[in-house]
C-alpha positions as CSV (number, residue, x, y, z in Angstrom):
1,M,26.0,7.4,-30.7
2,K,22.9,9.3,-31.3
3,T,23.0,13.1,-30.4
4,M,20.0,14.8,-29.2
5,P,18.6,17.6,-31.5
6,S,18.6,21.1,-30.4
7,L,14.8,21.0,-29.8
8,L,15.2,18.7,-26.8
9,N,17.9,20.9,-25.4
10,D,15.6,24.0,-25.6
11,L,12.7,22.4,-23.6
12,P,12.3,23.5,-20.1
13,L,12.8,20.0,-18.7
14,A,15.3,18.5,-21.1
15,L,14.7,14.9,-19.9
16,T,18.1,14.7,-18.2
17,L,18.3,14.0,-14.5
18,P,20.8,16.3,-12.6
19,D,24.2,14.7,-12.5
20,Y,25.0,15.2,-8.8
21,N,27.5,13.2,-7.0
22,L,25.7,10.5,-4.9
23,W,27.6,11.5,-1.6
24,E,26.4,15.1,-2.2
25,M,22.8,13.9,-2.3
26,L,23.1,11.7,0.8
27,A,25.2,13.9,3.0
28,I,22.3,15.4,5.0
29,P,20.2,12.3,5.5
30,L,23.3,10.2,6.3
31,G,24.5,12.8,8.6
32,A,21.3,13.1,10.6
33,L,21.0,9.3,10.7
34,V,24.5,8.9,12.2
35,M,23.8,11.7,14.8
36,V,20.5,10.0,15.9
37,A,22.0,6.7,16.0
38,A,24.9,8.0,18.2
39,V,22.4,9.5,20.5
40,L,20.6,6.2,20.8
41,W,23.8,4.2,21.1
42,T,24.8,6.0,24.3
43,G,21.8,4.8,26.1
44,R,21.2,8.0,27.9
45,I,17.6,8.3,26.8
46,R,15.4,6.2,29.2
47,Q,12.0,7.1,27.9
48,R,10.7,4.3,25.7
49,L,8.4,6.7,23.8
50,L,11.1,9.0,22.8
51,V,13.4,6.1,21.8
52,N,10.6,4.8,19.6
53,V,10.0,8.2,18.0
54,L,13.7,8.6,17.2
55,A,14.2,5.0,15.9
56,L,11.0,4.6,14.0
57,G,9.9,8.1,13.3
58,I,13.2,9.6,12.3
59,M,15.7,7.0,11.5
60,M,13.5,4.7,9.3
61,P,12.4,7.5,6.9
62,L,16.0,8.6,6.6
63,V,17.0,5.1,5.7
64,H,14.2,5.0,3.1
65,L,15.2,8.4,1.8
66,C,18.7,7.2,1.3
67,M,17.7,4.0,-0.4
68,I,15.4,5.8,-2.8
69,T,18.1,8.4,-3.6
70,A,20.7,5.7,-4.2
71,G,18.3,3.8,-6.5
72,A,17.4,6.9,-8.4
73,H,21.0,7.8,-8.9
74,L,22.0,4.4,-10.1
75,L,19.1,4.2,-12.5
76,S,19.5,7.8,-13.9
77,Q,21.4,6.8,-17.0
78,R,18.9,4.0,-17.9
79,L,15.9,6.3,-17.1
80,Q,17.2,8.9,-19.6
81,L,17.3,6.3,-22.4
82,V,13.8,5.1,-21.6
83,L,12.4,8.6,-21.6
84,L,14.0,9.2,-25.1
85,D,12.2,6.1,-26.3
86,V,9.0,7.4,-25.1
87,M,9.4,10.7,-26.9
88,P,7.6,11.1,-30.3
89,T,9.7,10.2,-33.2
90,W,9.6,13.8,-34.7
91,L,11.3,15.1,-31.7
92,T,14.2,12.6,-31.8
């Protein structure tokens, strides 16, 4: 396995994505999504406009944020290798 030279480690952005746990990254969006879904599930809100705002304006962006975060987390190891291939040969 190839080791990265010290020059790459000294760069401000060392081409490594943060190694966070996926559940730590998704805790806030998923928590908010569950809370809004629980409010809508009860059926207490009778105004159609407010239901549409909650469902389309809040829940859909949270679902998209969760999908983008999960995709970026799953591809993080592959992205690091691709970024190393893009680097000039004198750095690697």
